[in-house]
Each structure stands twice: as structure tokens, then as C-alpha cells.
N, C-alpha and C positions, 0 to 999 in steps of 0.2 A: 442431497444437493443435485440439481438437474445439470445436464451438460452445459446449458446456457449460463446458469449461475456460476458454475465452475470456471467456464471460459471468461466470463466478465470479471470474476475475482482474480484470475491469473493475469488478465490484461491490466487491471488496476495495479496489481503488484509490479508488473513490468514497468508501467509508467512511473510509479513512485521510485523504483530503483534507478531508472534512467535519469529522472530529474535530479534525484539526490546525488548521483555519482557523476553528473555532467560537469564538465569544466566550467568554472565561473565565467570564463570568457564566452562560452557558448550560450549559457543561460544563467543569469545572475541569481543569487539566493532569493532576492526579492521577487523576481519573476517566478521562480519555483513556488514560492509561497502563494503568489497570486493564482497559481493553478491548483495547488493542493488545498488551500483554505476553503474554497467553495465546495469542493468535494467532501471535505470533512464535515462541513455544515450539513450537507445533504444526508450523509451517513448517520448523523445524529437523529434523523427522523425514523431510523430503523428501531425496532424493539431491542431491548437489551439482549434478548436471546439471539436475534439475527445478527447484531453487532458481534457477539461472542462467536457465533458460527462463522462469520466472515473472518474474524481474527484467527480462529483455529485453522481455517482453510489457508489463509496467507502463511501461517506458521508451517503448514504442511509443505507449501511451495518453497519456503526458506530452507527446509531440510533437503530439498532436491538440488539446491544450488551448490555447485562444486567450487566456485570461486569464493574465497573467504570474505572478500569485501561485499560481493553480491549477497552472500548468505546473511551477513550481519545486517545489511540494509533491508533485506526482505524481512528478517526477524523483527526489526524495529518498525516496520511499516504499520502494523496495527496501532502502535502508539502515535506514529506520525499522523495517521488518519483519524485520531481521536476515538478509536474503537474501544479503548480500555479505560474509559472514564469512570 
């Protein structure tokens, strides 16, 4: 995995975590889905091998999270993004 790919994967993970854990008054669940759904659709264009590699990388990031809520949300991110189809 190149530094670029790693940075993009970590950035995507951060966005998913922040959207998922944001206060519903700050961003509604519907608005969150409007952001995540198009990303998930784009990720479906990746090969199964690339989707699995991205899911594995996101899971590595989740292991680095010390906050339990952030850890769980990061761990769930591959499913949220449709990588584990």
C-alpha cells in the first residue's frame, strides 16, 4: 500500500467516523447517508481484492483507536461502506 493509498484510506475512515458519531442536530442521519451512499457506490467499482485490502486497512486503523466508540465505529466502517459484500 502506497503512502497515498494509506492516507486516503485513513481520511475516508475519519470521515465515516465523524459522520457516524456526529450529533443528529449537527448532521441528520439522512444527510449522513447522502454523503456515504455515493462513496459506497464508487467503492463497488473496485475489485474484490482491492475492497478487501481497503477493509483490512480500515480495520488496522480501528485497532489504533483508543476511544471505544471511535474504535467500534471504525471497525464497522468497512460494512458501512459496502466493502464486505
